[in-house]
N, C-alpha and C positions, 0 to 999 in steps of 0.2 A: 067190382069196378070202383067202389068208393075207397077200398083199401089201396088199390093201384094208384088212384089219384092222390091219396094221402102220401104214399111213398114218394111219388114224383114231386109233390109239393115240398116235402121235407128235404129231399135231395137238392132241389132247385134253390131253396133258401140257403142251404149250406154252401153251395157252389157260389151263389151271388155274394155272400158274405166273404168267402175266401178270396174272390176276385177283387173285391173292393179293398181288402186289408193287406193284400200281398203285392200292391202296385209299386212298391219301392224297388223291387228287383225280382229276378227269377229265383224261385226256390227249387233246387234240383238235387238229385242224388249225385254223390261223388264216390267212386270206387278206387281204393288204393290196392296195390299188389303188383302182380306180374303175369306174364303169359302162361296159360295152362296148356299142357301137352299130354299126350298119352291116352286119349280116348277118341272114339268116333261114334257115328250114328248108324245103327243097323238093327236088325231084329234078333241078333245073337245076344244072349244074356250078359255077355261081357262088354257090350256096347251101351251107349245111352239110348234107351228105348222109348223115351218120352217126347223129346224135342223133335219136331219135324225138320227134315233136311233133304237136300237133293239126293235122290236115289234110295232113300229109306222109306219103308212102309209108313203110311200116314197114321197119325194118332189124333185124338180129340183134344190135345193139350192147348191149342190155339196159338202156339209159338213156333216160328220157323227160324232156322239158323242158316242163312246164306253165306256166312263167313267161314264155314268149315272149321268151326271151333276157335278161330283166331280172335273173336270178340270177347271170349270168356276171360275173366281175371281171377286169379287165385293167389294163395300165399307163396312167397319165395323165401329163401334162406334169410334174405336181408329186408324183405318187405311183406309183412303179413297182410292178407286180404281183409279189408275192413269196409263196410258200407256206412257212409255218413250222408248227412244232408247239408248242402251248402247254400249260400245266399241268405243266411238268416241274420237277424239282428239279435242283440243280447235279450234274453228272456222272451224270445219269440216262441210261440207254440205252433205245432203243425200236426196234421192228421195223416196217418198212413193206413191205407186199406190193404188187407192181406188176402190173397187167393191161393188156393191149392189147385194145381193143374194136372198133376199126375205123378206116378212113381212106379218103380219096379224093384221090389225088395223082399227078401225072405224075412228079415227082421221088422219089428214094428217100430216106426219112427214117429216121434212126438214133437210138435211145434208148440212153443210157449213164448209169451212176452216176459221179459226180465227187466229189472231195475238196474242193470249193469252199466247203462250209459246215460242217456238223457232221462230226465224225470218223467215218469209215467203218471200222467194226470188221471187218465181213465182209459179203459179198454173194454171192448165187447168180445174180444177173444176169450173163450172159456178159460177160467183160472186153472182148470186141470189140464188144459192144452188141447190141441187138435191132432188126431191120429190119422196118418195116411192109410189109404185102403187099396192101393195098387190099381187105380184106374188109369186109363189113357196111356197104356204102354203097348207096344206092338210085338211083345215077346211072350209073356208068361201068364196065362190064365187071367188076363186082364178083361175088365168090362171096357170095351173100346169101340166106338167113342162113348164117353159118358160126360155129363155136365161138369164143368169146373166148379169149385166150391168157394163161396164167399166165407172166409174164416172169421172175419170181423174187422173192426177198425180200432186204432189206438191213437190217443192224443198224447204227444210228447211235448215237453217244454225244454227249449234250449237254454243252456247256462253259460255258453261261451260266445265269443264275438263272431266267429266266422262259420263254424260248422258244428254239427251235432251228431252223435252216434245213437241211432235207435236200438235199444236193447231187445234182442230176441235170441232164442236158442232152439236147436234141434237135437234131440237125444235118441240114441238107439236104446230102446227099453230092454233089449235082450243082453247087450254087452255093457250097458251103462255109460258108454262113451258119449259125450256131449260136446257140441260146438256152439260157442256163444259169440255173437258178433261184437267185435271190438275187444274181446278178452282173450280168447284162444281160438285159433283156426290153423291147424297144422298144414304143412305143405302137402299137396297131392302126391300120390304114388309112393308113400312111405308106409302104407298099411294102417294109417290112423284115419279116423273120421275127419272129414274136411268139408268146407263150403266154398263154392265159387259163385261169381256174380257176372252179369252182363247187362248193359243198357238195352232198353227196348224202344223201338219206334213203330208207329202204325204201318202195317203191311198193306201196300196199295196194289198188289198184284190181284187182278180180278179173279183169277183161278184159285188163288189162296183164300180170298175172302168168301168165295162161293163154297169152299170146303170147310169153312169155319175157322180159318187161320187168320188172326187179326194182328199179330205182332211179329216183328223181325228183329234180330239182334243188330246192334249198331255199336260203334266205338265212341259215339258222341254222347256226352252226358244229357240225360233226360229226367223227367219226373216219374218214370216207370222202369223197373228193373226185373230181371228174372234171377232166381237163385237156385242152385242145384246142390243138394246134400249127398255126400257119399258116406255111408256108415262103414263100420269096420267089421261087419259080419261075414265078409267074403273077400276073396283075393282081388276082385276087380276094383277099378277106381273110375267108374263111369258116370258118377254124379247124377244118378237118376233115382236115388232112394227116397228123395222127397224133393219135388220141384214145385216152386211157387213163384208168385208175382207180387211185388210190392209197388204201390202207387201213392205218391204224395197227393192228397186230396186238397189240403188247405194249409195256408200259413197265416197266422194271426199276430199282428204286432200291437193290437189295441186291447182286445179282450180274449179271454180263454173260453172256448166252448163249454157249455154246461155239461158236466160229466153224466148227469142223469139222462141227457138227450142222446148220448152216444149209442146205446143199444138200438134206439129208434132209427138213428142215422144209418147204422150198419145194416139194419133190416131193410130200410128203404133202398139203400144202395144195392144190396143183394137182390132185391126184387127187380130193380131197374135193370141191373146187369143181366139177370136171368131173362127178362122180357126182351132186351135187345139181342141177346144171344139167340133166343128162340126165333125172333123175327129175321135175323141175319142168316142163321143156319137153315131155317125152314125144314127141320127134321125132327124126328122123335127125340124127346129129352132123355131117353134111356132110363135105366133103372139103377138104383143104388146097389153096389155089389154086395152089400150085406156083410156077412162074416169075413174076417181077414183071409185073403187068398195068399198062398205061399208060392214063391218062385221055385221052379224046377231048375236045379243046377246039375 
């Protein structure tokens, strides 16, 4: 109980500081790129098996797409898909919380924070990266439903006037192909690894929230997004080989959060998120799937 209260206290303090220091304007995600086509939601291995959608078997990923894929944004020949943060002032720092919500992949895919964009002041994401484990898919040997995973938090510092690109990458450890936000992100459906994005808004459908679905895709910029990685280990281009959520937790124009406090912040937030999920879902938290499960093709 004391640990839970400490976690809540740390999180509350961080949020209060964030609110007081970001009052000059809304700090939101901005996604550039174009319309994504060529995939759907189903239990077939060639479809996206992680995101919940009308007519598709449910998963524990907590995200629903009522847009029938039209809200997703990916690279085009003339406009590469890039995730940035808007509404910032020069030298403003901000915190992004990362969560892993599911995947369906034969190859092992690794999420890492990079220094390819905004300055990374500190991060609680493991330096060796976070490896997906095939949870929350409705297709192939998945532990479903399973808890979503708090990967960690990252403090970035903006160096431009209007926007900032948070650096992160996802790499197929089998083929070696990597996609890095803001640096390289190929067009979908050409056989290369690629990354797509969509804005998220709270899902207010009582039936969804009762089933543990808390987010829905939207075309309006928000402070929370979902990203879907497609590795190049198979012929499909279904963007479910690593699916995650990024949330802007804070924007600071006055002081930069102390790096040493970030792991505690990440742990506190993870504990709070887990507690809220437990209370909302009212179901067994499941078990960790353990060793890597491989998809049947």
